[in-house]
N, C-alpha and C positions, 0 to 999 in steps of 0.2 A: 242759726241766722245767716251764716255764710251761704248755705244752700238756698235759703229764700232770696238773698240778695242776688245770687247767681241766676236764679230763675227769673227774678224781676228784670235782671240785665238782659237775659236772653229774649224775654218777651219784648222788652224796649227795643232791642236790636231788630227783631222781626217787624215790629211796627214801623221802625225807621226805614227799613228796607222797603216795606210795602208803600209807605208814604212817598219815598223817593221814586219808586216805580210809577206810582200814580201821577207824580209831577212830570216825569218823562213822557207818559202817555198824554197828559194834558197839553204839554208843549207841542207834541207832534200833531194832535188833533186840532189844536188852534191853528197851527200852520196850515194844515189841510183845509180847514174851513175858510181861512183868509184867501188862499189861492183859488178855491172853488168859487167863492163869491166874486172874485175879480176875473174869473175865466170868461171867455167868449162862449156863446151858445154852442152846444154839441154839434159836431159835424153830422149832417144827414145826407145820405148818398142816393143817387137816383138809379132806379131800375132801368130808366130809358137810356142809360149809357151803354148801348149795345156795341159790340165790336163791329168796326166798319168793314171787316174782311168779308162779311156776308154778301156785300154788293160789289166787291172788288173783282175785276176780271183779269186774268193773266194770260197773255198771248205767248206762244212758243216760238222757237227759232230752229232752223235746220243747221245753223252755224255753230251754236254752242248750247250746252244745257242751261236752261233757265232755272234760277234758284227761287224757291217758294218757301215762305216761313208761315207756320201754322202753330198758333198757341195751343198749349196742352189743354185737352178736354174741350176745345172749341172746334168749329167747323172751318174747313179751308176756304179760301177764295174760290171763285169759279175758274177752273183751269181749262182753258180752251184747247181743243185739238186742231188748231189752225195756226198759221203764221200771220204776221201783219199783212203780208202780201195777199193772202187768201181770205182774210177776214171779211172783206166786203165783196167777195166774188160769189157768183152763183155756182154751187157745186152740184153736179149731176150724179145721182146714185152714190152718194158718199157712204163709205163703210168705215166705221171707227172701231178700233180695238185697243184697249188699254191693258198694260201689264205693270205690276208693281213689284216690290221686293219679294212678295210671296208667289208671284206668277200672275196668271190671268185674273183680271178684275171684272166683277159682275155685280149688277145692282141687287142681286139676291143676297149679297153680303149687307148686313144691317148698317155698316159704317161706310158703305160706298153708294153713291148715287151717280149714274151716268144718264145724261139727258139724250133724247133722240138725236140732237145735233152734236153729240160727242163731248159735251162739257162734263168734267169730272168734279164732284164735290165729295170731300171726305169729312165725316162727322165724328165727334168725340175722339179727336185725334190723340194718339198715344205715342210713346217713344218708339214702339216697335213698328209703327207705320212709316217711320222716316226711311228715306232711301231713294233709289233711282226709279223713276216712273217713265214709261215711254208710251206714246200713242202712235199707232200705225194708221195712216189715212190712205184709203184708196178712193179715187174720185175721177170725174171727167169735167172739163170745162165746156166741151162741145160733145154732143151725143154721138157723133160719128167718129170721134177720136178714140184711141185705145186708152185704157185706164192709166192714170198717173198714180204714183206711190211716193209717199214721203214718211219719214219717222221723226217724231218730235221728242226731245228728251227733257225731262224736268228733274231737278234735285230738290226733293221736298224734305224740309227740316222741321222737327218739333222744336218749340222754344218756350221759355217762361220768362217772366219778369225777374230781375234780380231780387234776391231776398235782402231787404235792407233792415238793419237794426242798429241801435246804439248799445255800446258797452259802457256801462256806468260803474265807476269806482268811487268809493267814499269811505272816510274813516271816522270812527267814533271813539271817543275816550270811553273806556269800558270798565266794568266790574272785574274782579280777579278772573283770570282766564278760565278757571274751572267752575265758575259760577253759572247756575242755570239762568240767571237774569239776563246774561248775554244772548242766550238761545231765544228766550221769550221775547227780548227786545227785537232780535233779527226778524222773528215771525211777525211781530207787530208792524215794524217798518215796511216789510214786504206788502202786507195787507193795505197799508195806507198808500203806498206808491201804486198799487194796483187800482185802488179806488180813484186816485187822482187822474188816471189816463183812461179809465173804463169807458167814458162817453165818446172817446175817439176811436173806439174799437181797437185799442192797443192793449198789450199785456206785458207785465213785468215778471221776469223769472230770476230767481236767485241762483247764480252760477256757483258761488262759494262765499264763505265767510271764515276768516281766520283771525284768531286773537294772538297778538304778539306783545313782548315786552319792548318798549321803545325808550332809548336813552335820550333825554332831552338836552338841548344845548346848555341851558342854564338851570338844570334841575337833575333829579334822579330818574329812576325808572318809572314808567307808567304803562298801564295796559291800554292797548288800542285794538279795535276790531276793524279789520280791512274787509269791506263788503265789495263784491262784484256782481252786478245785475246786468241782465240784458233787457232791452226795451224794443219791442217789435210791434208793428201794426198788422192786424189781421186783414186779409183780402176779402172784405165783406161789403164792398161798395155797391154791389148790385141789390142790396137788401133795403136800401133807404132812399131819401130824396135830397139832392143838392147840386150845385154847379159841379161839372165833372172835375174841374181843377181842384176843388176842395175835397174830392173823394180820393184823390191820389194818395197811395199809402205813404209816400215820402213826405207829402205835405202834412199829413196827419202826424207823422213821426216827428217832424220839426215842431209842431205844436206841442206834442208830448214833451219834448226836450225843454221847451220854454216853461211849461207848467212845473216840471221837476226842479229846474234851476230856481224858479221863484219859490217853490216850497222850502228849499234849503236856505235861501236868502231870508225868508220869513222866519225860519227857526232861529237864525242868528239874531235878527232884529228883535224878536219876542224875548229872547234870553237876555239881551242887553238892557231892555227896558224893565226887566224884572228885578225887584229888590231881594228876591230869594237867593240863597246860595246855590252854586252850580249843582245840578243833580249828578249822580254817579256816572250815568251814561249820557253823553251829549256829543253832538256833531262837532268835529274839529274844523273850524272855519277854514275855507280855502282849499280843502282836500277833494272837493267834487270834481271829477273829470268825466266827460262824455265823449266817446270816440265813435265816429260813424264807421260802420262795417257793412260791406256788401258781399254777397256770396251767391253761388249758384248751386242747384242740386248736384249731387254726384253724377257724373256722366255728361254734364253740361258746362259751357264756358262762354265767356265774352271774348270776341275778336272782331275789332272794326276792320282789320285787314282782310280776313277771310270772309266776313259778312258785312260789307259796307252798307247794304240796304237794311240791316238790322244791327247797327253798331253797338247798341246798349242792351241787346237781348242776351239772355242766357240760352245759347243755341246748343242743341245736342252735339256732342263730340263726333266728328267724322271718323271713319276708319283711318288708322294711323295716329290716333290720339286718344287720350283718356283723361278723366278727372276722378281721382280716388275719393275725394272728400267734398266738403262744401266750399272749396276754393273758388276763385273767380275765373280761372283760365284752364283750357284743355292743354294737357302736356303731351309732347311727342312720344309715340310708342309705335315703332315700326312693325311690331308683331300684332297690334290690335287690328282685327279684321271686321269689326262691326260698329254700328252707330251706338253711341251711349255707353261706351266701355268705361268701367270703374276700376279696372285693374289692367296691368300690363304683363 
């Protein structure tokens, strides 16, 4: 009889745990449904949002190097082999010769286009194309005069937009720390958060989850799971239709933050309205925190002082500096001799 009662007790415990897990899932799914029903229509982005750099023309100077910024994997502006003084002048028998970081430039290179009037366009721009570019111009203003010569220097930098994301931390009252229910719940929560922001072309990644014993102020020990997620928006705005401002990754990321905050608020409200006892695993009200984080690729950094014409861009680190990780600034390194250094 004792064995049979124990067996019935074990079965009853498993059924209770299963029912508890189903209640937790039901609360999460109901919260997700309410948020999605209240959410605005999904952002759709426009393929017509082309980079304006294709039509931009950059004029050189003989007094100082002119800085040019080219977005990674995009084409450069039209870089002219003339100064403002000569731009509207008639040049007789002009000869243009471009040199870059790797030496002489020719249109035979698939990433280089040089027009008959000496305009340079670099396509599919990559980090290793950054550096000093010079154009040597030989010309006459009057046919009877001797040749005139000048050299124009450009500093051409690769850049990318900063990588924005939110770091989300949240705590849940948990099952015993060695229980598989905690792991199952973490996977379930991750899938629901991903579904919540999927229409914004955003993604949620679990950074870590840790179970700890927490001593309460007016109680004993209880188990809590500390979750840390990252929420980032993918750079896919050229694949759909929308106003350009709505396609911006930071705009979509703010919308994702609003949806996530509303989801956890709904979970609390649903639980308070329920007459059922608390499930074993539930959100600890007030523990949600979302911190904005921005970063650059290794070898890139933001500097409004060095790059006032591109103050919020992640610009490739110049010689004499480096960025070893996904920080936001290039650090000084006197021994660094190349662009985009990731070590000193």
